[in-house]
N, C-alpha and C positions, 0 to 999 in steps of 0.2 A: 373759346370760340362761340359758345352759345350766348355769352353775355356781351360780346362785341361782334355782332354778325357781319359778315361780308355781304356783298350783293349777289355774288355767284360763287359756287363751290364745285370743284371738279375732284372726283376720287380717281387716283391713279396709282395702282400697285402699292397700296398701303400708305400713300401720301395724300394729303389734302391740300389742293391748290386753291387759294382764295383770291378773289378779285373784287375791288371796290374803287375802280377808277383812280387808283393811286393815293387814296386818302388813308393814311396811317399804314405803318409797316404790318401791323397785326392782321389787317384785312387784305393785304396784298403780298402774300408770302406763301412759301411751300412749307408745309408742316409734316415732317416724317412721323407717322404714328406707329405703323406696323412694319415688321421686317420685309425687305424687298425680295421678290422672286426674280425680277429682271436685274441685269447688270447695272451697277450704279452709273457707270459712264453713259450707258444708253439712256437712263432716266434723266441724267443731267442735261444731255443734249435735247431731249424732248422738252424739258421744262424751259430751257433757254429759248427754244423756238416758240414755245407757247406764250411766254411773257413778252417776247419781242413782238409778236403779232398784236399784242394789246398795248404796245408802246410803254411797257413798264420794265423797270430793272428787275432782274432775277434775284430774288432774296429768299434765303432759307432761314427758317426759325429753328434754332438748335437749343437744347437744354442741357444742363449739367450743374456742376459745382461752381464753375466759372468758365470764361471763354477758352481757357487752356485745358479744361478737363470736362469734355462733353460726356454724356452718359454712354454706357458701353454700346448701346445699339446704334449710336450716331458717330462713334469714333472714326470709322472708315470713311463715312461721308465727309466729316469735318476735314480729314486729312486730304482727301481728293480735292475738295473745294479750295483748300489752302494752296495746293499745287497748281490749281487753275487760276490763281490770283484773285480769288474771292476774298475781299477784306472783311474783317469783323467790325461791327458797328452796333451802337445802341444797346450795350449790355444793361440788363434790367433785372431787378430783384423782385421775386415773388415773395410776399410776406403774409403771415397768418397770425391771427390772434383769436382767442375765445371771446365770446360776448358774455360778460358777467351780468348779473342782475343789476341793471342800471336804475338809478332814481328817475322819477318822472322828469322828462325834459321840460325845463321852464325857460328856455332861452327865448327872449322876446324877439319877435320878428321872423321866427322860423315858420315857413309854410311847407306843409307836407302834402303831396298828392300821389296818386297811383299811376299817373301817366304824364307824358310831356305835353306842354301846351306852347303856344306860339311865343309867349313872353319868356319862358324858360329857355327855349331853343335859341331865340334871338340873343339873349344874354350870354349863353355859352359861346355862340358864334363870335360875338363882339369881344368877349374877355379872353378867348383863346386865339383871337386873330385868325380865324379860319378864313382862308382866301375865298374870293367869290366863286372861283371855278369849282371849289370843293363843297360849297354850301348845299347844292342839291343832293350830292352823295351822302353828306352827313345826315340830312333829313331822312333820306331813304333808309339808312342804316338804323336810325332810331325807330322808324316804322317797322323794320324787320325784327326788332327785339320783342320776342313773345314771352319772355320770362316775367314773373311777377316783379314789379318795380316799386322802389321808394324814391320819389322825385322831390328834391328839397331845394328851397331857395331861402336866402337870408335877406330880409328887407330892413333898410335903415330909412325911416321916413317913407317917402314915396319912391325910393331908389332900391334896386336889387343890388346888394353888395356882393353876393356870391351864390354859387349853385353847385349841385352835385347830384348823383343818383346811385342807388344800389340796385343790383340785380340778384334775385334770390333763386337758388337752385340747390337741391339736395342738401338742405340744412346749412348752406353757406350763403352769405351775402357778399357779392363782389362790389367794391367801392370804385366808382369811375367818375371822371370829369369833375374833380374838385377844383373849382376855379373861383378866384376872388378878384373883383375889379381893382385895378391898380390903386385908386385913391383910398380904398378901404383895407389895404393890406397891412400886415403887422399889427392887427387888432385881435387875432385869435379866431377870426371868423371861419377860416378853413377847418380848424379843429372842431368848432361848434357844428359845422355842417356834417362832418364825419360822425361825430358823437350822436347827432340826431338820427342819421341813417342807422347806426348801431342800435340806438334805443328803440326805434320803430321796428327793426328786424327782431330784436329781443322780444318785443310784445307779441310777435307772430311765431315765437317758439324757435327762432333760428339760433343756433349755438355757436357758429363760427363766422369769421369774416376774413376775406383776403383782399389784397390789392397788389398792384404792380407799380414800381417806381424806378425810373432810370437812375443809374449810379452817378450820373453827372448832375443830378438835381439834389444838391446838398441840403437845401431848405426843406424839401419834402422828406428826405431821408431822416433828417433830425426830428421833424414833427412826428413821423410814424414810429420812429424808435421810442420817443417819449410816450406815445400812445400804446405801447406794448406789442406792436407788430414785429415779429421775428422772421428772419429770412429762412425759407425752406429749400429754395433752389433759385437758380438764375436762368435766364435765357438771353440770347443775343442773335444777331443776324450775320449771315455771310452774304455779301452783296456783290453783284456785278452789274454795273450801269450800262445803259445803251445811249449813244448819242443820237442826234436828230437824223442821222443817216442809217441808224439801225446797227451800227458797229459796236460790238461789245468792248467794254473797257473796265479795268479794275478801278476801285476807288469808292469812297463814300458818296452817297446821294442824299 
């Protein structure tokens, strides 16, 4: 949550409700953190009304071994949401690796900075195909990121081939937004960008790295497996969409 900040956060009986104008699931979801004192049915109704007012689908982020085995604290919620026709979507693997003592990074064309600049931001927007309506939100979310950052770009000649960044907190560096321009893909640049982030984090005494990757992204899964990232748990969403008339409906969004 700290490494990918939403624009607004509401605390509600042990749950964290996050809002960011619909840009990314992580920043627009309900995150059950602590045990509930209120009845789950009452809380679900509250959250549905809350997200409906903001014209957003109601989405719960749940964690566990996999989407069929949520952690003990979330089993009851998962079962109720299933009965209410909330569908599962976007199962994601959280992966961890130690940062060994890495040799000095000699990759040509790597530029490392401590913050985002306009050129980096524009490249990520273009290469990730972020829609025009979400661009202002994306920029605000980057502005809201107050953790120490490692911002990396790979240049080939006068072109930016790829980008990524790391967010440092509590001796961990989270790896985010690794993206390579289509014409430069399949050259190992994505791996170079990640390795540069790890090398820079290691210089600062950081011992561990984590990232998250969706299970339907086979290319990224293969890369991170080869790089030594091992799964420690998964998360997924239970979603209920709303149509333009505000009527709730089941199904992926």
